[in-house]
C-alpha positions as CSV (number, residue, x, y, z in Angstrom):
1,M,0.0,0.0,0.0
2,A,1.4,3.4,-1.0
3,A,1.7,6.1,1.7
4,L,0.0,9.4,1.1
5,C,1.9,12.4,2.4
6,L,0.2,15.8,2.4
7,V,2.5,18.7,2.2
8,A,1.5,22.4,2.0
9,S,2.7,23.9,-1.3
10,P,5.2,26.7,-0.9
11,S,3.5,30.1,-0.9
12,A,4.1,31.8,-4.2
13,S,4.0,35.5,-4.7
14,P,0.9,36.6,-6.7
15,L,1.5,36.8,-10.4
16,S,1.4,40.1,-12.1
17,I,1.3,40.9,-15.8
18,L,2.3,44.5,-15.1
19,T,5.9,45.6,-15.6
20,E,7.5,48.5,-13.8
21,E,7.3,50.5,-17.1
22,F,3.5,49.9,-17.5
23,P,2.3,52.7,-15.1
24,V,4.5,55.2,-16.8
25,R,3.5,54.1,-20.3
26,L,-0.2,54.2,-19.3
27,A,0.1,57.7,-17.8
28,T,1.8,59.0,-21.0
29,F,-0.9,57.3,-23.2
30,N,-3.8,58.7,-21.1
31,G,-2.1,62.1,-20.9
32,L,-1.8,62.5,-24.6
33,T,-5.4,61.2,-25.1
34,R,-6.7,63.8,-22.6
35,D,-4.6,66.6,-24.2
36,M,-5.9,65.7,-27.7
37,R,-9.5,65.6,-26.6
38,D,-9.1,68.9,-24.8
39,A,-7.7,70.4,-28.1
40,G,-10.8,69.2,-29.9
41,I,-9.2,66.3,-31.9
42,A,-11.7,63.6,-32.8
43,I,-10.3,60.3,-31.5
44,K,-11.7,57.3,-33.4
45,A,-10.0,54.5,-31.5
46,L,-7.5,53.8,-28.7
47,V,-5.3,50.7,-28.8
48,L,-3.1,50.7,-25.7
49,S,-1.7,47.2,-26.4
50,D,-0.2,48.5,-29.7
51,N,0.5,52.0,-28.3
52,L,-1.7,53.6,-31.0
53,I,-4.3,56.4,-31.0
54,F,-6.4,56.6,-34.2
55,V,-7.7,60.1,-35.0
56,D,-10.1,61.5,-37.6
57,C,-8.4,63.0,-40.6
58,K,-10.7,66.0,-40.3
59,S,-8.8,66.9,-37.1
60,L,-5.4,67.2,-38.8
61,D,-5.4,71.0,-38.8
62,V,-5.9,71.1,-35.0
63,L,-3.4,68.2,-34.5
64,S,-0.7,70.1,-36.5
65,R,-1.3,73.4,-34.7
66,Q,-1.4,71.9,-31.2
67,F,1.1,69.1,-31.5
68,G,3.3,70.0,-34.5
69,H,6.3,70.8,-32.3
70,E,6.0,67.2,-30.9
71,L,5.6,65.3,-34.2
72,R,8.3,62.7,-34.8
73,G,8.8,59.9,-37.3
74,M,6.2,60.6,-39.9
75,R,5.5,57.6,-42.2
76,C,2.9,56.5,-44.7
77,N,1.8,53.1,-46.1
78,A,-0.7,52.4,-48.8
79,E,-3.4,49.9,-47.7
80,G,-5.8,49.4,-50.5
81,R,-7.7,52.6,-51.3
82,F,-6.4,54.3,-48.2
83,A,-3.0,55.5,-47.0
84,R,-2.2,54.8,-43.3
85,N,-0.4,57.8,-42.0
86,T,1.5,57.5,-38.7
87,A,3.4,60.0,-36.6
88,T,4.9,59.6,-33.2
89,I,4.0,62.0,-30.4
90,R,5.4,61.5,-26.9
91,G,6.4,58.0,-28.0
92,I,2.9,57.1,-29.0
93,G,1.8,56.3,-32.6
94,V,-0.9,58.6,-33.8
95,V,-2.7,57.2,-36.9
96,W,-5.1,58.6,-39.5
97,F,-6.3,57.4,-42.9
98,T,-6.5,59.4,-46.1
99,P,-7.7,58.3,-49.6
100,V,-4.9,57.2,-52.0
101,K,-4.8,59.5,-55.0
102,K,-5.0,57.8,-58.3
103,Q,-2.1,58.4,-60.7
104,D,-2.8,59.7,-64.2
105,K,-1.6,57.4,-66.9
């Protein structure tokens, strides 16, 4: 007959998915979102996991006036009929879509 021995498992510290950088990253993301809304920029979507804020292209004039001095790393990729424009502000990607212009033959 086998003996049964009950032993308490060692107490493990609670698991956390949060890193030490997460609160700083979240504060920066929320701060930029708040500042954009206060400036009157129409925010279409927030994707914290990808560090992206999607804005309406009709808000670009306000975006350039209010945050032009903070714009970094402008880039553009064609995705079908639209161009995905991305700029970095405070380390966060700000994205907007514009129609791709057809080229004359």
